[in-house]
Z-matrix of the N, CA and C atoms (Angstrom, degrees):
N
C 1 1.462
C 2 1.616 1 105.72
N 3 1.313 2 119.18 1 -35.64
C 4 1.472 3 122.18 2 176.07
C 5 1.438 4 110.72 3 -61.90
N 6 1.409 5 116.23 4 -40.64
C 7 1.482 6 118.81 5 179.29
C 8 1.515 7 113.62 6 -63.91
N 9 1.348 8 118.39 7 -39.64
C 10 1.373 9 123.51 8 179.15
C 11 1.505 10 109.94 9 -62.57
N 12 1.308 11 116.40 10 -41.78
C 13 1.495 12 123.62 11 -175.70
C 14 1.521 13 106.79 12 -64.51
N 15 1.304 14 117.94 13 -43.98
C 16 1.424 15 124.16 14 -179.49
C 17 1.539 16 112.20 15 -65.59
N 18 1.325 17 115.59 16 -38.11
C 19 1.443 18 118.91 17 172.62
C 20 1.522 19 113.70 18 -63.66
N 21 1.393 20 112.01 19 -46.01
C 22 1.426 21 116.41 20 176.17
C 23 1.576 22 114.78 21 -51.75
N 24 1.377 23 108.25 22 -53.76
C 25 1.436 24 113.96 23 175.98
C 26 1.549 25 119.04 24 -56.48
N 27 1.230 26 110.74 25 -43.01
C 28 1.524 27 118.21 26 174.70
C 29 1.515 28 109.54 27 -57.54
N 30 1.247 29 116.46 28 -50.44
C 31 1.468 30 123.78 29 175.91
C 32 1.466 31 114.09 30 -56.60
N 33 1.320 32 115.33 31 -47.18
C 34 1.549 33 120.39 32 177.16
C 35 1.462 34 111.20 33 -61.47
N 36 1.277 35 120.71 34 -48.10
C 37 1.516 36 124.32 35 -179.80
C 38 1.531 37 110.38 36 -62.97
N 39 1.355 38 118.65 37 -40.80
C 40 1.510 39 121.17 38 -179.67
C 41 1.532 40 105.44 39 -67.70
N 42 1.286 41 119.34 40 -48.09
C 43 1.494 42 120.88 41 -177.50
C 44 1.519 43 112.95 42 -61.22
N 45 1.342 44 113.22 43 -42.49
C 46 1.430 45 115.55 44 -179.30
C 47 1.527 46 115.55 45 -63.96
N 48 1.375 47 112.63 46 -45.10
C 49 1.486 48 114.97 47 176.38
C 50 1.512 49 110.20 48 -66.12
N 51 1.413 50 119.47 49 -33.82
C 52 1.379 51 118.88 50 -179.76
C 53 1.526 52 112.11 51 -65.00
N 54 1.334 53 113.63 52 -40.98
C 55 1.476 54 118.61 53 -178.84
C 56 1.492 55 111.83 54 -63.17
N 57 1.350 56 120.01 55 -34.99
C 58 1.407 57 123.33 56 -176.48
C 59 1.557 58 107.14 57 -70.29
N 60 1.436 59 115.55 58 -34.13
C 61 1.401 60 120.08 59 174.66
C 62 1.514 61 117.97 60 -61.81
N 63 1.287 62 114.32 61 -12.60
C 64 1.482 63 116.14 62 -177.16
C 65 1.529 64 113.02 63 -76.06
N 66 1.278 65 118.35 64 -10.69
C 67 1.457 66 123.56 65 -179.58
C 68 1.526 67 105.89 66 -75.54
N 69 1.323 68 115.94 67 120.81
C 70 1.456 69 122.92 68 173.61
C 71 1.503 70 113.69 69 -72.17
N 72 1.273 71 117.08 70 139.93
C 73 1.443 72 121.87 71 -179.88
C 74 1.519 73 109.14 72 -107.00
N 75 1.347 74 115.58 73 146.97
C 76 1.469 75 117.66 74 174.96
C 77 1.539 76 118.32 75 -59.55
N 78 1.244 77 113.69 76 136.64
C 79 1.507 78 116.78 77 167.95
C 80 1.507 79 109.76 78 -149.17
N 81 1.248 80 113.46 79 162.36
C 82 1.519 81 121.38 80 -165.36
C 83 1.536 82 110.72 81 -72.28
N 84 1.373 83 117.74 82 -2.51
C 85 1.487 84 120.33 83 179.53
C 86 1.598 85 109.47 84 -92.12
N 87 1.358 86 116.26 85 -14.95
C 88 1.469 87 119.60 86 176.97
C 89 1.491 88 111.52 87 -80.09
N 90 1.374 89 112.07 88 123.60
C 91 1.475 90 119.46 89 -179.10
C 92 1.517 91 111.20 90 -79.02
N 93 1.345 92 115.67 91 158.40
C 94 1.419 93 123.16 92 -175.67
C 95 1.446 94 115.68 93 -46.47
N 96 1.496 95 115.42 94 -57.10
C 97 1.445 96 117.20 95 -179.20
C 98 1.473 97 112.88 96 -62.61
N 99 1.287 98 120.34 97 -25.99
C 100 1.421 99 125.12 98 -178.84
C 101 1.535 100 111.05 99 -69.89
N 102 1.273 101 117.97 100 -32.64
C 103 1.496 102 129.08 101 175.98
C 104 1.511 103 105.07 102 -55.74
N 105 1.337 104 113.14 103 -54.81
C 106 1.468 105 119.42 104 -174.67
C 107 1.555 106 109.42 105 -71.47
N 108 1.234 107 120.80 106 -33.13
C 109 1.501 108 121.81 107 174.94
C 110 1.526 109 110.83 108 -67.46
N 111 1.357 110 116.49 109 -38.08
C 112 1.431 111 119.36 110 178.33
C 113 1.545 112 111.57 111 -63.98
N 114 1.363 113 113.14 112 -44.15
C 115 1.468 114 116.78 113 177.96
C 116 1.544 115 113.08 114 -65.90
N 117 1.278 116 117.20 115 -43.30
C 118 1.481 117 123.42 116 -178.75
C 119 1.501 118 109.90 117 -63.51
N 120 1.349 119 115.56 118 -41.09
C 121 1.524 120 117.45 119 -179.50
C 122 1.509 121 108.16 120 -69.43
N 123 1.329 122 119.41 121 -32.94
C 124 1.508 123 115.62 122 178.44
C 125 1.533 124 108.72 123 -73.32
N 126 1.232 125 121.42 124 -37.81
C 127 1.485 126 122.54 125 175.25
C 128 1.482 127 114.23 126 -61.57
N 129 1.386 128 112.20 127 -38.56
C 130 1.478 129 117.92 128 179.04
C 131 1.505 130 112.68 129 -62.46
N 132 1.314 131 113.58 130 -30.94
C 133 1.470 132 117.73 131 178.88
C 134 1.570 133 109.19 132 -122.99
N 135 1.384 134 116.49 133 59.41
C 136 1.432 135 119.37 134 -164.91
C 137 1.558 136 111.08 135 -57.61
N 138 1.223 137 118.84 136 -37.42
C 139 1.479 138 116.90 137 -167.30
C 140 1.571 139 110.16 138 -101.78
N 141 1.295 140 119.19 139 17.44
C 142 1.436 141 126.12 140 -179.10
C 143 1.544 142 104.64 141 -115.95
N 144 1.241 143 120.89 142 126.62
C 145 1.423 144 132.22 143 0.82
C 146 1.547 145 113.41 144 -81.08
N 147 1.309 146 122.26 145 -10.97
C 148 1.376 147 128.00 146 176.45
C 149 1.502 148 112.95 147 -144.52
N 150 1.385 149 117.20 148 167.75
C 151 1.504 150 122.21 149 -173.19
C 152 1.521 151 108.62 150 -58.61
N 153 1.337 152 117.70 151 127.56
C 154 1.544 153 127.53 152 177.56
C 155 1.501 154 111.52 153 61.54
N 156 1.281 155 119.33 154 24.75
C 157 1.528 156 118.79 155 172.99
C 158 1.486 157 111.42 156 -63.24
N 159 1.429 158 116.64 157 -28.45
C 160 1.438 159 119.51 158 -176.60
C 161 1.520 160 110.47 159 -71.70
N 162 1.370 161 115.14 160 -36.63
C 163 1.447 162 119.97 161 177.74
C 164 1.480 163 111.22 162 -70.03
N 165 1.336 164 113.69 163 -39.50
C 166 1.493 165 119.92 164 176.56
C 167 1.657 166 109.73 165 -58.63
N 168 1.324 167 111.01 166 -45.99
C 169 1.430 168 119.91 167 177.66
C 170 1.573 169 109.59 168 -54.09
N 171 1.318 170 113.52 169 -49.02
C 172 1.424 171 120.19 170 -178.77
C 173 1.603 172 110.79 171 -61.56
N 174 1.297 173 113.66 172 -40.28
C 175 1.445 174 119.00 173 178.98
C 176 1.489 175 110.49 174 -62.86
N 177 1.252 176 117.98 175 -38.72
C 178 1.488 177 123.93 176 -179.65
C 179 1.541 178 113.51 177 -51.62
N 180 1.285 179 110.90 178 -39.70
C 181 1.526 180 120.81 179 -175.52
C 182 1.550 181 113.66 180 -97.67
N 183 1.322 182 112.37 181 8.46
C 184 1.531 183 118.71 182 173.41
C 185 1.510 184 109.87 183 -78.42
N 186 1.335 185 115.41 184 134.93
C 187 1.548 186 121.09 185 176.59
C 188 1.562 187 106.91 186 -57.69
N 189 1.334 188 115.78 187 145.60
C 190 1.386 189 114.47 188 178.38
C 191 1.534 190 118.57 189 -56.78
N 192 1.326 191 110.12 190 -31.81
C 193 1.540 192 113.59 191 177.16
C 194 1.457 193 112.02 192 -67.32
N 195 1.339 194 113.75 193 -34.56
C 196 1.557 195 122.02 194 176.67
C 197 1.561 196 106.22 195 -64.46
N 198 1.356 197 115.16 196 -48.87
C 199 1.458 198 117.92 197 -179.33
C 200 1.547 199 114.02 198 -58.41
N 201 1.307 200 116.91 199 -37.68
C 202 1.517 201 120.96 200 172.59
C 203 1.461 202 110.89 201 -57.26
N 204 1.360 203 113.64 202 -47.14
C 205 1.462 204 114.59 203 -177.24
C 206 1.566 205 115.96 204 -73.59
N 207 1.376 206 118.43 205 -35.44
C 208 1.438 207 118.51 206 -173.51
C 209 1.555 208 111.26 207 -100.51
N 210 1.347 209 119.87 208 -15.78
C 211 1.376 210 128.49 209 -174.74
C 212 1.464 211 114.17 210 -79.04
N 213 1.310 212 115.86 211 178.60
C 214 1.566 213 129.49 212 0.74
C 215 1.492 214 111.57 213 -66.54
N 216 1.350 215 117.92 214 179.54
C 217 1.364 216 121.13 215 -170.86
C 218 1.576 217 115.09 216 -59.60
N 219 1.358 218 118.88 217 -37.54
C 220 1.406 219 120.87 218 174.06
C 221 1.544 220 111.56 219 -57.43
N 222 1.266 221 117.23 220 -39.26
C 223 1.528 222 120.80 221 178.94
C 224 1.503 223 109.47 222 -67.92
N 225 1.313 224 114.73 223 -40.75
C 226 1.431 225 121.45 224 175.63
C 227 1.493 226 111.44 225 -57.77
N 228 1.313 227 115.32 226 -45.57
C 229 1.498 228 119.41 227 179.63
C 230 1.576 229 110.08 228 -59.59
N 231 1.326 230 115.84 229 -42.63
C 232 1.480 231 121.29 230 -178.56
C 233 1.537 232 106.65 231 -65.27
N 234 1.351 233 120.17 232 -40.90
C 235 1.376 234 121.87 233 176.02
C 236 1.549 235 118.35 234 -56.20
N 237 1.296 236 105.45 235 -47.83
C 238 1.664 237 114.70 236 178.58
C 239 1.491 238 108.98 237 -66.94
N 240 1.245 239 119.83 238 -33.19
C 241 1.471 240 120.94 239 -179.19
C 242 1.502 241 113.68 240 -83.43
N 243 1.294 242 113.12 241 -9.66
C 244 1.573 243 117.81 242 176.56
C 245 1.473 244 111.02 243 -74.36
N 246 1.336 245 116.41 244 169.65
C 247 1.447 246 121.61 245 -174.49
C 248 1.487 247 116.05 246 -61.73
N 249 1.310 248 119.73 247 -20.12
C 250 1.471 249 122.49 248 179.84
C 251 1.550 250 112.20 249 -67.87
N 252 1.323 251 116.79 250 -37.25
C 253 1.408 252 120.97 251 -169.29
C 254 1.555 253 114.51 252 -128.99
N 255 1.380 254 116.79 253 -0.55
C 256 1.473 255 119.45 254 -172.66
C 257 1.611 256 110.59 255 -59.61
N 258 1.347 257 117.98 256 -24.05
C 259 1.426 258 121.84 257 -175.01
C 260 1.625 259 109.90 258 -67.78
N 261 1.299 260 114.23 259 -14.25
C 262 1.499 261 118.70 260 175.99
C 263 1.505 262 108.10 261 -76.06
N 264 1.260 263 120.46 262 -33.09
C 265 1.453 264 124.48 263 179.72
C 266 1.493 265 113.97 264 -63.65
N 267 1.418 266 115.69 265 120.56
C 268 1.430 267 120.15 266 177.85
C 269 1.497 268 117.33 267 56.77
N 270 1.429 269 111.25 268 33.74
C 271 1.474 270 115.87 269 -179.06
C 272 1.476 271 105.50 270 -73.14
N 273 1.404 272 112.13 271 163.75
C 274 1.470 273 121.72 272 -176.00
C 275 1.443 274 114.07 273 -86.28
N 276 1.258 275 120.44 274 -35.47
C 277 1.472 276 121.32 275 176.63
C 278 1.553 277 113.14 276 -157.39
N 279 1.302 278 116.09 277 167.78
C 280 1.384 279 120.79 278 174.96
C 281 1.549 280 114.39 279 -152.27
N 282 1.300 281 115.29 280 159.16
C 283 1.372 282 121.07 281 -174.94
C 284 1.539 283 109.62 282 -137.14
N 285 1.350 284 124.77 283 120.85
C 286 1.369 285 124.66 284 -175.93
C 287 1.551 286 108.65 285 -112.33
N 288 1.328 287 114.57 286 123.91
C 289 1.541 288 123.42 287 176.51
C 290 1.512 289 113.94 288 -122.05
N 291 1.337 290 116.04 289 129.40
C 292 1.455 291 120.73 290 -176.80
C 293 1.628 292 107.96 291 -74.37
N 294 1.320 293 117.34 292 130.04
C 295 1.386 294 122.69 293 174.93
C 296 1.536 295 111.07 294 -94.25
N 297 1.359 296 110.62 295 -48.14
C 298 1.479 297 120.14 296 -174.29
C 299 1.503 298 110.34 297 -156.53
N 300 1.308 299 112.06 298 145.85
C 301 1.491 300 113.93 299 175.44
C 302 1.603 301 110.55 300 -156.86
N 303 1.286 302 115.98 301 140.73
C 304 1.517 303 122.15 302 168.93
C 305 1.449 304 105.59 303 -130.29
N 306 1.291 305 117.04 304 -165.45
C 307 1.447 306 118.98 305 -169.05
C 308 1.513 307 115.06 306 -73.85
N 309 1.368 308 119.46 307 -16.82
C 310 1.406 309 128.69 308 -179.49
C 311 1.588 310 118.81 309 -119.72
N 312 1.300 311 114.11 310 -12.85
C 313 1.491 312 119.08 311 -173.16
C 314 1.504 313 107.81 312 -139.60
N 315 1.303 314 119.81 313 140.22
C 316 1.442 315 124.41 314 175.79
C 317 1.570 316 104.85 315 -141.32
N 318 1.406 317 114.94 316 137.35
C 319 1.405 318 123.42 317 -179.63
C 320 1.552 319 106.79 318 -122.57
N 321 1.292 320 116.84 319 134.86
C 322 1.492 321 118.90 320 -177.79
C 323 1.530 322 105.38 321 -134.71
N 324 1.326 323 113.43 322 153.55
C 325 1.473 324 126.13 323 166.13
C 326 1.486 325 106.11 324 -91.98
N 327 1.267 326 118.15 325 134.64
C 328 1.462 327 123.62 326 174.96
C 329 1.556 328 109.48 327 -127.24
N 330 1.262 329 114.05 328 123.95
C 331 1.583 330 123.18 329 174.30
C 332 1.435 331 109.46 330 -105.32
N 333 1.285 332 115.42 331 121.90
C 334 1.469 333 120.94 332 -179.74
C 335 1.476 334 110.15 333 -116.21
N 336 1.298 335 118.17 334 133.82
C 337 1.548 336 125.49 335 167.77
C 338 1.436 337 107.39 336 -98.30
N 339 1.423 338 119.15 337 108.76
C 340 1.402 339 122.72 338 -174.54
C 341 1.600 340 109.57 339 -78.06
N 342 1.282 341 112.60 340 176.53
C 343 1.568 342 121.06 341 178.63
C 344 1.536 343 110.88 342 -59.63
N 345 1.262 344 116.92 343 -22.10
C 346 1.478 345 120.84 344 -177.81
C 347 1.541 346 110.49 345 -93.61
N 348 1.274 347 117.01 346 9.08
C 349 1.518 348 126.18 347 -174.08
C 350 1.500 349 113.48 348 54.32
N 351 1.289 350 113.65 349 42.78
C 352 1.490 351 123.40 350 170.28
C 353 1.551 352 108.59 351 -106.15
N 354 1.244 353 116.06 352 137.66
C 355 1.537 354 119.23 353 172.74
C 356 1.516 355 115.97 354 -93.51
N 357 1.249 356 116.02 355 137.59
C 358 1.531 357 123.54 356 178.22
C 359 1.524 358 108.86 357 -129.05
N 360 1.292 359 113.28 358 148.34
C 361 1.460 360 118.75 359 179.43
C 362 1.529 361 108.38 360 -117.71
N 363 1.344 362 120.97 361 136.85
C 364 1.409 363 123.75 362 174.84
C 365 1.526 364 110.08 363 -130.50
N 366 1.348 365 115.89 364 160.16
C 367 1.443 366 121.51 365 170.93
C 368 1.511 367 98.83 366 -111.74
N 369 1.420 368 112.33 367 128.75
C 370 1.500 369 122.10 368 -176.41
C 371 1.407 370 108.38 369 -122.19
N 372 1.293 371 122.18 370 120.70
C 373 1.483 372 124.69 371 -174.20
C 374 1.520 373 106.26 372 -114.31
N 375 1.307 374 119.02 373 134.59
C 376 1.476 375 123.38 374 169.39
C 377 1.611 376 105.80 375 -126.00
N 378 1.344 377 106.43 376 148.60
C 379 1.550 378 115.45 377 -179.76
C 380 1.537 379 102.40 378 -129.03
N 381 1.353 380 107.34 379 156.07
C 382 1.520 381 117.82 380 172.04
C 383 1.467 382 107.88 381 -82.85
N 384 1.408 383 117.97 382 129.27
C 385 1.457 384 124.37 383 174.75
C 386 1.505 385 110.85 384 -71.58
N 387 1.275 386 118.65 385 113.74
C 388 1.513 387 119.25 386 -174.96
C 389 1.453 388 112.57 387 -100.24
N 390 1.260 389 125.08 388 -6.65
C 391 1.480 390 124.15 389 -178.72
C 392 1.639 391 105.02 390 -79.33
N 393 1.334 392 110.60 391 163.31
C 394 1.512 393 116.84 392 178.00
C 395 1.475 394 111.50 393 -68.98
N 396 1.296 395 115.72 394 162.53
C 397 1.478 396 119.82 395 174.26
C 398 1.483 397 107.84 396 121.41
N 399 1.463 398 114.40 397 -172.31
C 400 1.466 399 116.09 398 -174.62
C 401 1.524 400 116.75 399 -66.09
N 402 1.345 401 116.05 400 -22.89
C 403 1.552 402 121.74 401 179.83
C 404 1.451 403 113.26 402 -86.18
N 405 1.325 404 122.16 403 -4.64
C 406 1.427 405 128.10 404 -176.02
C 407 1.594 406 111.53 405 -45.45
N 408 1.270 407 121.16 406 122.12
C 409 1.423 408 127.44 407 -178.21
C 410 1.486 409 115.50 408 67.49
N 411 1.308 410 118.78 409 14.65
C 412 1.475 411 121.00 410 175.37
C 413 1.522 412 108.08 411 -89.11
N 414 1.344 413 114.47 412 147.52
C 415 1.428 414 121.75 413 177.03
C 416 1.497 415 106.24 414 -86.71
N 417 1.416 416 114.52 415 132.19
C 418 1.524 417 119.33 416 -177.80
C 419 1.471 418 106.47 417 -141.75
N 420 1.341 419 113.90 418 144.06
C 421 1.477 420 124.51 419 175.90
C 422 1.480 421 112.29 420 -60.08
N 423 1.230 422 119.76 421 127.20
C 424 1.559 423 125.42 422 178.72
C 425 1.540 424 108.21 423 -113.23
N 426 1.350 425 120.91 424 -37.06
C 427 1.422 426 122.85 425 179.39
C 428 1.441 427 114.78 426 -144.37
N 429 1.403 428 114.35 427 134.09
C 430 1.480 429 116.64 428 163.58
C 431 1.523 430 107.41 429 -126.97
N 432 1.267 431 112.29 430 124.27
C 433 1.507 432 119.23 431 -176.47
C 434 1.548 433 110.57 432 -65.86
N 435 1.284 434 113.59 433 164.82
C 436 1.504 435 122.45 434 166.24
C 437 1.520 436 104.79 435 -59.83
N 438 1.345 437 114.62 436 148.46
C 439 1.459 438 117.00 437 179.96
C 440 1.542 439 110.39 438 -79.79
N 441 1.310 440 110.26 439 143.74
C 442 1.507 441 118.74 440 173.84
C 443 1.542 442 107.91 441 -106.33
N 444 1.377 443 116.14 442 113.68
C 445 1.456 444 117.54 443 174.77
C 446 1.524 445 116.16 444 -56.94
N 447 1.306 446 122.77 445 137.25
C 448 1.361 447 124.36 446 178.89
C 449 1.555 448 113.72 447 -117.15
N 450 1.373 449 111.25 448 -1.68
C 451 1.529 450 115.39 449 -179.14
C 452 1.430 451 115.53 450 103.21
N 453 1.343 452 115.71 451 -178.46
C 454 1.463 453 119.11 452 -172.55
C 455 1.534 454 112.43 453 -91.27
N 456 1.330 455 114.74 454 164.86
C 457 1.444 456 118.87 455 -178.55
C 458 1.543 457 108.24 456 -94.75
N 459 1.354 458 114.90 457 -4.56
C 460 1.498 459 116.01 458 -178.81
C 461 1.563 460 110.68 459 -101.84
């Protein structure tokens, strides 16, 4: 029995650390539209591979100024789960269209079909981080608008 318990604990520790490694980190090779798609994919599968991993993935690509305003992470989770943004969690599909881009800022329109088959439109802005440090030249989310309801898919 002791051996089984040890194997279980070893498996649990390995799988827990592996799950945390699933979160992608910003790097300067990730393009602005890819940042948004990474965030949306995470939110679409919020609890895979673990509870709120999608929200944590979204947080990872939030600009540090945004994190100061919306954080810490537990407060950010509450905000995403609130009625303003909860339609992003476990949504069924999304479409990302570029509105404007220059070398440091990009603005996109995002249409989301939520789990209740309602469409919502967002403006999603990313900016290149220009300060020195590990985030230098990484694209990060600076603004996500309030959702605009577009109606039902049925």
